[in-house]
LUMSEFI-24313 format. One record per atom (N, C-alpha, C): residue in one letter; x, y, z negated. Coordinates in steps of 0.05 Angstrom, whole numbers, plus 5000, padded with zeros to 4 digits. Atoms other than C-alpha are relative to their C-alpha. Layout:
// LUMSEFI-24313
AXYZ/...
//
This chain:
// LUMSEFI-24313
X497450125001/X544507236617/X501850224984/X498249875011/X550107466572/X502549965015/X497949984981/X556407666608/X502750154983/X497649895010/X563607826586/X501650115019/X498249874979/X567808326628/X502450044981/X497349995011/X575308286615/X501450265013/X498549784991/X579108976621/X499450294991/X500349755014/X579309696602/X500650265022/X499549764984/X580710116665/X497450125014/X502349864988/X576610516716/X498949795020/X501150214987/X575809906758/X497649844986/X502050165021/X572409546697/X497650204993/X502649845003/X567910166684/X498150005021/X501650064975/X565710106755/X498149785002/X501250274999/X564309406751/X497450004977/X501849995018/X560809486683/X497350175006/X502549824994/X556110066707/X498349835017/X501550154977/X554109626768/X498649744986/X501250225010/X553008996729/X497450054981/X502349965018/X548709346675/X497750075013/X502549914985/X543809536730/X498349715009/X501150274993/X542308756740/X497649924982/X502150115018/X535508516716/X500549734989/X499550215010/X538507876704/X502150034968/X498349955023/X543308176647/X498550044970/X501149945028/X541508086573/X502050204984/X497849835012/X548108346542/X502549995015/X497150054985/X554408506573/X502450174977/X498049935018/X560508526529/X502550055016/X497749954985/X567208836550/X502549964979/X497750025022/X573908656520/X502750105017/X500749815020/X577109156507/X498150215007/X501249744989/X573309676547/X500950274995/X499249735004/X574010416539/X497150174996/X502149855006/X569311016521/X497550005021/X502249994977/X565911026588/X498149725003/X501150254995/X564810266592/X497849974974/X501850025022/X561610346519/X497250105003/X502749864994/X556010756552/X498149745012/X502050194984/X553810086589/X500349704992/X499250285009/X556809506549/X500450024968/X498850025029/X558709286476/X502849915004/X497150044999/X566109356471/X500749834974/X499150205018/X569608836431/X503349984999/X497550035004/X576608746405/X500749695004/X499550294996/X579208086434/X502949985014/X497150054988/X586507866450/X499449765025/X500550164975/X585507616524/X502149835007/X497250164995/X592707316520/X499049724984/X500650235017/X589406836469/X497649875013/X502150144984/X585106376515/X498349854982/X501850145019/X582305996457/X498250184986/X501849815010/X579906626427/X497950115014/X502149934988/X576006836483/X498349765007/X501750234999/X573206116493/X498250054977/X501049995026/X571006196418/X497950245002/X501649755005/X568106886428/X497149945019/X502050084979/X563806606492/X498249834987/X501650175014/X561306056449/X498350134977/X501649865021/X559206506391/X497950195008/X502149844984/X555606996434/X498349915020/X501650124977/X552706486484/X500350125024/X499049824975/X556306776540/X500549775022/X499450214982/X556006296601/X501350115023/X498749904977/X559606786651/X501850204993/X497449825005/X566107186650/X500650135025/X498749884974/X568507686700/X502750134991/X497149925010/X576007806698/X500650265018/X499149794982/X577808496722/X502550045014/X497349954989/X585108586724/X501749715006/X498750244990/X590408136754/X501649834976/X498150105016/X594907996698/X499049724983/X501150195014/X589907516658/X499649765019/X500450224980/X588407116726/X502549865004/X497250174995/X596006976738/X500449854974/X499450135022/X596406796664/X498249714997/X501750245000/X590806256679/X497550044978/X502250015016/X585106516638/X497749865013/X502650114986/X579906306691/X500649694998/X499950295004/X582505546684/X499449944972/X501250095026/X581805546612/X497450024997/X503349945004/X574805826616/X498449775014/X501250184980/X573105356674/X500149734983/X499650275015/X575804736632/X498149984977/X501849965023/X570904956580/X496849975011/X502849964984/X564804966628/X498850234998/X500749724998/X564405706626/X500450105027/X499749874974/X563306016694/X501950274999/X498249815003/X568306546712/X500650135032/X499149884969/X569407026773/X503050114996/X497549945001/X576507016785/X501749775011/X498550264988/X581806526819/X501549874975/X498550165020/X585505976782/X502750135003/X497049885000/X592806166763/X501349905026/X498550084974/X595205736826/X499250195022/X501249844979/X590506146871/X501050274997/X499349685005/X592506826834/X503250005010/X497249944984/X599606706865/X499950205020/X500249814975/X597207096925/X500850294993/X499349745012/X598107686881/X502350034983/X497649995022/X603007436827/X502649995015/X497750024986/X608207266880/X500350125029/X500349954973/X609407656945/X501449825017/X499150194984/X613807116967/X498249765008/X501850234995/X608606566961/X498050105020/X502149964981/X603606987003/X501550055027/X498649994974/X609007107056/X500649735013/X499750284995/X610606377056/X497549885012/X502650094989/X602906237066/X499750165026/X500849894975/X602506717124/X501949885017/X498150134980/X608306427159/X499149685005/X501250284999/X605305707145/X497550005022/X502650004989/X598405907174/X499950225021/X500049824976/X600506407226/X498350254999/X501249765008/X597406987193/X501650275004/X498449794993/X599707647221/X501250184980/X498949865024/X604607997173/X502650095012/X497149874994/X611508367175/X501949774998/X497950195005/X617507897186/X501650074972/X499249955025/X620807787118/X502449794994/X498150185013/X626407447077/X499550024965/X500249975026/X626507277004/X502749944986/X497449995010/X632407376959/X499950014969/X499850025033/X634707196882/X502550154997/X497549885008/X641007636886/X500150265020/X500149764982/X642508336906/X502250015028/X498549994973/X648508236953/X499149875024/X501450124977/X644807777002/X498050175011/X502349844991/X639008227002/X500750255015/X498849714989/X643208867016/X501049965025/X499050064975/X646808487071/X497849975018/X502650064984/X640008327102/X499150285009/X500949714991/X638309057101/X501550145018/X498349894984/X644409277129/X500149895031/X500050154972/X643708787188/X497650105013/X502849954988/X636008997201/X500050285002/X500249755001/X637109707186/X497550124991/X502449885012/X631410217164/X498850145022/X501550055030/X625810367153/X499549735000/X500850285006/X624709727117/X498850004973/X501349985027/X620609537055/X501249784978/X498850155023/X623309266990/X497649954978/X502350045018/X618108946943/X500949784978/X499850205024/X619108616872/X498149775006/X501950244995/X616407906877/X497549994985/X501850015021/X612407936815/X497650224996/X501849825002/X606908356786/X501350234985/X498549735009/X609509106778/X498050204998/X502149815005/X602709486767/X499850185023/X500149794977/X603009756837/X502550155007/X497849824998/X609710066829/X502449865011/X497750144993/X614509506854/X500450015028/X499850034970/X614309676930/X501450275005/X498649794991/X619310136962/X500050025031/X500049974970/X618210367034/X502550205005/X497549864999/X625510557051/X500650115024/X499749884976/X626711047103/X502949995009/X497150004994/X634610977098/X501249714987/X498850255010/X639110327084/X500650084972/X499350005028/X641510657021/X497850054984/X502450015015/X634610776998/X499249734990/X500350265003/X633410077006/X501949814981/X497750105020/X639709856971/X499750094973/X500549885025/X637910326913/X497549824988/X503050195008/X630909926908/X500849764996/X499050265008/X634409276908/X501149984975/X498849975027/X638709486850/X498150014976/X501849965021/X633009736812/X498349734994/X501150255003/X629609036822/X501349814978/X498350185018/X635308626798/X501250144973/X499149915022/X637309106746/X497950054979/X501550045019/X630809016710/X497850254998/X502149765001/X626509646729/X497349914997/X502650125003/X620509186736/X499949764986/X500050235017/X622508676686/X500149745014/X500150274986/X621107926706/X499450005028/X500749994972/X617708166768/X501850065019/X497549964979/X624308366800/X502049815002/X497950205002/X627807716786/X500549865029/X499650094971/X626607566864/X498750255013/X500249774980/X626208076921/X498849905026/X500850064971/X622108026986/X500950255013/X499449754982/X625008487039/X498949915029/X501750074975/X620608537099/X499850245020/X500049814975/X619808947168/X497750194988/X502049745004/X616609647165/X498049945022/X502149994985/X609909647195/X499050255004/X500949714994/X607710247232/X497050015007/X502850004992/X600310447232/X498850124976/X501649925022/X594710617187/X499049844978/X500750185024/X593710307116/X496850014997/X502650005009/X586910067097/X499749774983/X499950215022/X584309627043/X496849845011/X502350134991/X578909077062/X499449754974/X501050205020/X574908637010/X498049825010/X501750234989/X571507987019/X499849794973/X500350235021/X568507496966/X500449735017/X499650264992/X570606786972/X499149774979/X500450215020/X568006146935/X501149745005/X498250254994/X573105666963/X499049915029/X500550094974/X569305487026/X497950205019/X501449794992/X564906097043/X500950284997/X499549735003/X566506817058/X497950205002/X501849814997/X562407427046/X501550305005/X498849724996/X565408097077/X498450194981/X501449755016/X564108697032/X500250265014/X500149744991/X566709337051/X503350085004/X497049904999/X573009767070/X500550234983/X499549735013/X576410327037/X503050085007/X497249884995/X583010737041/X500650174974/X499149835027/X586910966981/X502450155009/X497849834997/X592511476973/X501949894977/X498750125020/X598111146937/X502250224989/X497749815010/X603511736931/X498450204985/X500849825023/X603012226875/X499150285009/X500249694992/X603312866917/X497850065023/X501849914975/X598813236968/X502249975025/X499150014977/X600213077038/X502049725000/X498950294998/X602412337017/X503250034996/X497449975011/X608912586982/X500849894973/X499450105031/X612612356921/X500049674998/X500350285007/X613111676888/X497349865004/X502350174998/X608311106896/X498750004970/X501450015025/X603011056839/X498049745004/X502050215001/X597610586824/X497750065020/X502549884981/X592911026871/X498950244988/X501049745008/X591011726867/X497350065008/X502949924988/X584311686904/X499649775025/X501050154978/X580411286953/X497250105009/X502549974988/X574511316996/X499149755022/X501150254986/X569710787033/X497550135013/X498350184982/X568510627085/X502350145013/X497449894984/X575110727123/X499449985030/X501049974973/X573610967192/X501749825019/X498550174986/X579610587218/X499049695000/X500950295001/X576309937200/X497449985018/X502150044978/X571909897262/X498849744997/X501050285003/X567409297270/X501549815015/X497850204988/X572509007320/X502249954982/X497750085018/X578109077271/X499049864974/X500850135025/X573608827213/X499749665011/X500650314990/X572008167257/X502849895007/X497550094996/X579308117275/X501449914971/X499150005024/X581108177205/X499249714986/X501350245011/X576307627180/X501349755017/X499050274988/X578707147237/X502849944998/X497150044995/X586107247241/X501450004970/X498649985027/X587307407165/X498549864978/X501450075025/X582007237114/X499249745002/X500750284993/X579306587145/X502549804998/X497550205003/X586406257154/X501149984970/X499149965029/X587806477082/X498249784984/X502150165017/X581806117055/X500249695006/X499550284990/X582905497095/X502849884992/X497250125008/X590405477081/X500049984968/X500250045028/X589305567005/X498549764992/X501550255006/X584504997004/X501749765004/X498350234996/X588904547044/X502449964980/X497150055019/X595004667000/X499149954970/X500750075026/X591004476937/X499250204981/X500649805016/X589005106909/X498050215011/X502449864986/X582305356935/X499750264987/X500649695010/X580706116924/X497350064991/X502849905009/X574706346886/X500650254987/X499649785012/X574007046872/X499750215023/X499849764977/X575207706915/X502950005012/X497549924989/X580607766968/X499950325004/X499549734996/X583208476969/X502750015016/X497950014978/X587308537034/X500550285004/X498649754990/X592009107041/X501049975026/X499750024970/X592309207115/X501550245013/X498649834980/X596509567167/X498950005026/X501650004972/X592409737228/X502450115016/X497449934983/X598309737279/X498949995027/X501050034969/X597909767358/X499249725010/X500550234995/X597509027358/X497649924985/X502550085018/X591609017307/X500749984972/X499849995029/X590708887233/X502349774996/X497550135012/X597208617196/X499749994971/X500650015030/X596908387124/X503150114990/X497549915015/X601608787081/X500049854971/X500150175025/X599408417015/X497349944990/X502750035017/X593808106979/X500050064969/X500249985030/X590908286911/X497649804994/X501950215005/X586507766878/X497750124977/X501949915019/X582008256840/X498950285019/X501149804988/X577708856860/X502350264995/X498049764997/X582309496879/X499350224977/X500249825018/X583410076832/X501450265008/X502549905004/X581010606851/X498149925018/X501950104981/X577610256909/X497449924992/X502550125013/X572709896866/X498250214996/X501849815009/X569910536843/X498450085025/X501649934975/X567710736913/X498449805011/X501550204987/X565310066932/X497449994981/X502350045017/X561010016870/X497950255006/X501749794994/X557910706885/X498349945027/X501650064973/X555810446956/X498649745000/X501350265001/X553709766937/X496750014992/X503049975010/X545909706937/X499249754989/X500750255013/X545708956919/X500349954973/X499450115028/X545708626852/X502949874995/X497250085002/X552908586833/X500249734987/X499750225018/X552208036781/X499149775015/X500650234978/X548307596836/X502149935014/X498150084981/X553907656881/X502649864986/X497850115016/X559307496825/X499449714994/X500550255008/X555506926799/X499849785026/X500050134975/X554306656871/X502549925011/X497350034993/X561706696881/X501149784982/X499550125017/X563206346819/X498949714997/X501250255001/X558305776827/X499549865031/X499550144972/X560005646902/X497350025018/X502949974985/X552905916929/X500350255020/X500049764984/X555606496974/X498949955031/X501150004977/X552906187035/X497050085001/X502849845004/X546106437010/X499850264993/X499749715011/X548407096990/X500550175022/X499649804980/X548507757028/X500550274980/X499549765013/X551108467008/X498750245015/X501049804986/X547409097026/X501450274988/X497949755005/X551009767029/X498550305005/X500549764993/X549410497027/X501550115024/X498549934974/X551410837094/X501750254994/X498749785005/X553911437060/X503149964990/X497450055008/X561211547043/X500250104970/X499449955026/X563611526972/X503150074999/X496849925003/X570511856951/X500350034966/X499349945030/X573911856883/X502750125000/X497249885005/X579512286859/X501249914974/X499250085026/X583812046805/X501350274983/X498849795015/X585512546748/X502449864983/X497750115011/X592412366720/X501450184977/X498249855023/X596612566657/X502450155015/X497849844990/X601713086678/X502749824993/X497750195005/X608012686688/X500049745014/X500850274988/X605012066719/X501350035029/X499350295011/X607911566746/X502350004986/X497550045019/X613911786703/X498750004970/X501050015029/X613111886625/X498350264999/X501849795005/X607612286602/X499150004971/X500849995028/X604412526538/X497349854997/X502650165004/X599212086506/X497950164981/X502049935020/X592912236467/X499950345003/X500849704995/X591912956499/X496950045002/X503449985002/X584613226487/X499050055028/X502149934978/X579413196541/X497750164987/X502349855015/X574613766517/X497349965010/X502950034987/X568913656564/X500249885029/X500550124974/X566313266622/X497250065011/X502949934991/X560713436667/X498249715004/X501750255002/X554512996665/X499849875028/X499950154973/X553612456721/X497150105011/X502749974987/X547712566774/X500349775020/X500050234982/X545312136827/X502449975022/X497949974978/X550812346876/X503050004989/X497250045010/X556812346830/X500249934970/X499550075026/X559812086766/X502849994997/X497450065011/X566011966726/X500849724988/X499250245012/X569411326714/X502050024979/X497849975019/X573911276654/X502049795005/X498050214991/X580710946669/X501749944975/X497850035019/X585411116610/X498950224979/X501149825022/X581211416552/X499549844975/X500550115027/X580111296480/X498650224983/X501149825019/X576111606421/X501950034979/X498549925025/X580411906366/X498950204982/X501649835018/X577012156306/X497650135012/X502749934989/X570712196349/X500550205026/X499349814979/X574112636400/X501249825028/X498850114973/X575712396474/X502750105008/X497449944994/X582812346489/X501049855022/X498550134977/X587412136548/X502449834989/X498250215012/X591511506535/X501649875024/X498550144975/X593711266602/X501450215022/X498849844978/X597311516664/X498050085021/X502549974986/X591011476709/X497850034979/X501849985023/X585411746666/X497150015008/X502549984990/X579111926701/X499849935032/X500750024968/X576011766770/X497750125004/X502049834995/X571712306793/X499049945026/X500950194976/X566911966845/X497850185009/X502849914989/X561812276893/X499249885025/X500950124978/X557512086951/X499950245020/X500649764982/X556912517014/X499349855030/X500750104971/X554112437086/X501949875016/X497550044984/X560812417110/X502450014981/X497449985015/X568312437081/X499950324988/X499449745003/X568413187083/X497950104976/X502149945019/X561613287042/X500749834972/X498750125026/X564112736991/X502450104985/X497549855010/X570613066984/X499450234985/X500749755011/X567513736969/X498649954969/X501450045028/X562813446915/X502149894979/X498450145018/X568113036882/X501650224986/X498049795006/X572913616878/X498350244980/X501749835018/X567314096851/X499549904972/X500350095027/X565813596797/X502949974984/X497250035014/X573313496780/X500750304987/X499549745015/X573714256769/X498450074976/X501549915027/X568714246714/X501349824976/X499050115022/X572913756675/X502250164985/X498149815019/X576514106614/X502349824989/X497850195009/X582913706606/X502650165010/X497849864992/X589114186610/X502449835008/X497450174996/X594113616613/X499549835021/X500350184977/X590913306675/X500950145026/X499549884972/X592613376748/X499049865018/X500850214981/X590413086812/X501050125029/X499849924974/X591613096886/X497750175011/X502149834990/X587613586923/X499249915033/X500550044971/X587213256992/X499149675003/X500950274994/X584112556983/X498049975022/X501850054974/X580812307048/X500850225019/X498949794981/X585212837088/X499749895032/X499750074974/X586012377147/X496949985011/X502850084988/X578312217153/X498750295006/X500849694995/X576913007144/X500650125024/X498849894972/X581513177197/X498649895026/X501650114983/X578112677241/X497250105006/X502649885001/X571312937225/X499750275013/X499649744987/X573613647241/X500650035026/X499850024973/X576313447305/X497649935016/X502650064985/X569713147324/X497950215002/X501449784999/X566313807310/X501050195022/X499149784983/X570914217354/X499949895033/
//
């Protein structure tokens, strides 16, 4: 089977690497891909905003199945266009992708179907939003309603900080994404990510992960798209997973179907594990980045089989097997990220992958035959271990072998779990 993968980041490199292992695969194409993806796929130049061009390419190359990596093409309706032409696709319709495309849509769904989440209000102007913040007090959370590449959320510890975040949104810091703002209650607890495949009527739980959003060690500094992750997340105990499925994921699947936009793809639930149990922070409608990288390292099953079963409504017959070990990834980013940073800085050398560790490319390109960094988040250094402590040590040992003077990384990915493991030894 020929497959087209849409995307160019670390998530897509991890997906490409895993799909390429399937005995069912004939040729994997990636649009646009990156130099890492090019090692396991044929990279092609294709304007994914031009749905007719994508359909034409699938016809030309006899591609019956498309996997959409990032969220923007899903929100823009690429899945709908492909399905209308009889091409199977992994990823929700534009209507179902509103779960990620609009924070307000998701909060309204939670309210309608009694899904545990923080109390909230939606606003389309700054004065009313600020009045609500002053009435509620801090800490409080301010979110741009639309897609903001993981950067449209402010966890404000003071009223002034919340009001400044509201101004940022309405003054255009996040473009159209900030035309509406959701202000919601601050949830106290430990964050975790949970992934679950859905074909509209059946769910298949995948695995948990925990990522590190802030740019600096000790979870300091501004939020980013993610500076590292590990899987599984110890806080996601069997009991918490069961409650997440029953109280959050299942009502979402049923609610989406009842509202006329059944969901097909992957639920990526951002959770806060509070004293009351799991509560939903937000949904994403694609694999996480960098969570996907650790999930793919741990997955033993044929990924192409699972994605096809999701797209074709056959999840009731599917199962997923996982390695018991911990996988941990460290993001190497360009100095200055998440602010402005220099592009096209040279990456002189990368260590070779082994059975227990590898590097996924997130923001790289070849320039005159040399590897350069083109993005904010550039490399995902990923390793296995018997526990988080071992996986962390291996990942950082590999990261130290990367010759890229303009790169930086956090040095404490997995710190909560490592602290727990060390306490267990004492």
